C-alpha positions as CSV (number, residue, x, y, z in Angstrom):
1,M,250.4,117.5,118.2
2,A,253.7,118.9,118.8
3,M,255.2,120.4,121.7
4,S,257.9,123.0,121.8
5,V,260.4,122.6,124.6
6,G,262.2,125.7,123.9
7,P,265.3,126.6,121.8
8,G,268.0,124.2,123.4
9,G,270.1,124.7,126.6
10,G,268.8,124.5,129.9
11,D,267.0,128.0,129.9
12,D,264.0,127.9,132.4
13,K,263.0,130.9,130.9
14,P,258.8,130.8,130.0
15,L,257.8,130.8,126.3
16,S,256.2,133.7,125.3
17,D,254.5,132.4,122.1
18,I,250.9,131.3,122.2
19,N,250.0,127.9,121.0
20,T,247.4,128.6,118.0
21,T,246.9,124.7,117.4
22,P,243.7,124.4,119.7
23,L,242.5,127.7,118.3
24,V,242.7,126.6,114.5
25,D,240.9,123.2,115.5
26,V,238.1,124.9,117.3
27,M,237.7,127.4,114.2
28,L,237.8,124.7,111.8
29,V,235.1,122.9,113.7
30,L,232.8,126.0,114.1
31,L,233.4,126.5,110.5
32,I,232.4,123.0,109.5
33,I,229.1,123.3,111.7
34,F,228.1,126.7,110.3
35,L,228.5,125.2,106.7
36,I,226.3,122.5,107.3
37,A,223.6,124.5,109.4
38,V,223.3,127.8,107.2
39,P,221.5,125.9,104.3
40,V,219.3,124.6,106.6
41,V,218.4,127.7,108.3
42,V,218.0,129.5,104.7
43,Q,215.5,127.0,103.1
44,T,212.1,128.0,102.7
45,V,209.4,126.1,104.3
46,D,207.0,124.5,101.5
47,L,203.3,126.1,102.4
48,Q,200.0,125.7,100.8
49,L,198.6,129.0,101.1
50,P,194.8,129.3,101.9
51,K,192.6,129.7,98.6
52,V,190.7,133.0,98.2
53,A,187.0,132.5,99.3
54,F,184.4,135.2,99.2
55,E,182.0,135.6,101.8
56,P,179.1,137.7,101.0
57,T,179.1,141.1,103.0
58,T,176.4,142.2,105.4
59,T,176.2,145.8,104.9
60,K,174.8,147.6,108.0
61,P,173.7,151.0,107.5
62,E,176.1,152.4,110.2
63,N,179.1,151.0,108.1
64,V,181.4,153.4,106.5
65,S,182.0,152.9,102.8
66,L,185.2,154.1,101.5
67,S,186.4,154.0,97.8
68,V,190.0,154.8,97.2
69,T,191.6,155.4,93.5
70,S,194.4,157.5,92.2
71,A,193.5,160.8,90.4
72,P,195.2,161.3,86.8
73,D,197.9,163.6,88.4
74,G,199.0,160.8,90.5
75,S,197.5,162.1,93.9
76,C,195.4,159.9,96.0
77,A,191.3,160.3,96.0
78,V,189.1,159.0,98.6
79,Y,185.4,159.0,98.6
80,W,183.3,158.7,101.5
81,N,180.2,157.1,99.9
82,L,179.9,159.6,97.0
83,T,181.7,162.7,98.3
84,K,185.3,163.3,97.8
85,V,187.2,164.0,101.1
86,G,190.8,165.1,101.9
87,S,193.0,163.5,104.3
88,D,192.4,165.8,107.4
89,D,188.3,165.8,106.3
90,L,188.5,162.1,106.3
91,L,189.8,162.2,109.9
92,D,187.5,164.7,111.2
93,R,184.5,162.8,109.5
94,A,185.5,159.6,111.0
95,V,186.0,160.6,114.6
96,A,182.5,162.4,114.3
97,K,180.9,159.2,112.8
98,L,182.4,157.1,115.7
99,E,181.5,159.5,118.6
100,A,177.9,160.0,117.1
101,D,177.6,156.2,117.2
102,I,179.1,155.7,120.5
103,K,176.5,158.6,121.6
104,K,173.7,157.1,120.2
105,A,174.5,153.6,121.9
106,G,174.5,155.4,125.2
107,G,178.1,155.3,125.8
108,V,181.3,153.0,125.4
109,E,180.0,150.7,128.2
110,N,177.1,149.8,126.0
111,L,178.9,148.9,123.0
112,T,180.2,145.4,122.1
113,P,182.6,144.7,119.3
114,E,180.0,143.6,117.0
115,D,178.2,147.0,117.4
116,L,180.9,149.0,116.1
117,P,180.5,150.3,112.6
118,E,183.0,148.8,110.2
119,V,185.0,150.6,107.4
120,H,184.6,148.8,104.0
121,I,187.3,150.0,101.4
122,R,187.0,149.5,97.7
123,G,190.2,150.2,96.1
124,D,190.9,150.3,92.5
125,I,193.3,147.9,91.1
126,N,195.7,150.3,89.7
127,T,195.8,152.5,93.0
128,P,199.2,152.8,94.8
129,Y,199.4,151.1,98.1
130,R,200.3,154.4,99.7
131,C,196.9,155.7,98.7
132,I,195.2,152.7,100.6
133,G,197.4,152.2,103.0
134,G,196.9,155.9,104.2
135,T,193.3,155.5,104.2
136,I,193.7,152.4,106.5
137,Y,195.8,154.5,108.9
138,T,193.6,157.4,109.0
139,M,190.5,155.2,109.9
140,Q,192.3,153.2,112.6
141,R,193.7,156.6,114.0
142,A,190.1,157.9,114.1
143,G,189.4,154.7,116.2
144,F,187.9,152.3,114.0
145,P,188.9,148.7,115.0
146,K,187.7,146.9,112.0
147,V,188.5,147.9,108.6
148,G,188.1,145.6,105.8
149,F,188.5,145.3,101.9
150,I,185.6,145.0,99.4
151,S,186.7,142.9,96.5
152,E,185.1,141.3,93.3
153,P,185.0,137.7,93.1
154,E,185.8,136.3,89.7
155,P,183.1,134.8,87.9
156,G,182.0,131.2,88.8
157,T,183.9,131.0,92.2
158,S,182.2,129.6,95.2
159,T,180.9,131.9,98.0
160,T,181.4,129.5,100.5
161,R,184.0,129.3,103.2
162,L,187.0,126.8,102.2
C-alpha cells in the first residue's frame, strides 16, 4: 500500500482526497463472494415428485357435484348436477345448500369437519383455468371448506395410495 504524504514542502495542511484503495479492496472481495454464491442460490433442487395415485371417491348424498366446461363462444359453463347455473346463481345455491345442511345438523356447533359437505368438481380437459378457478373461488366464498377434483384414472393404474 502506498501512502501520500502531500505535495512536498512543509505544509501541515490536511489532505482532502479520499483514500479509495480500501473501498476498492472491499468491493472486489464482495464481488468475488457474490460470483461464488449466486450460482448456488440459482440452482434448483432435484426433487422426485409424487406419483399420481387414485383413490376411489366416496360420494355422500350431501356432496355438491359440479361440472365445468367452456361453451363454444369461450364463456364458462358450470353445471350443478345437470342444471346449468350462472356465477351469481352458483353462489346463491351454494350458500343455501350449506345453510340447509347446517340447519339440518342443528347448528354449527353440532358439525364436525367430516360432516360438512364437499364440492366435487369435474373439469373438462380443454376448459381454461379461469373457469375452474372461478368455480373454486365461488364455492370457497360460499363457505365450503372442502373442494376437490374428480379425475379419470388412466387404464391399468392402481387405486391404492403410493
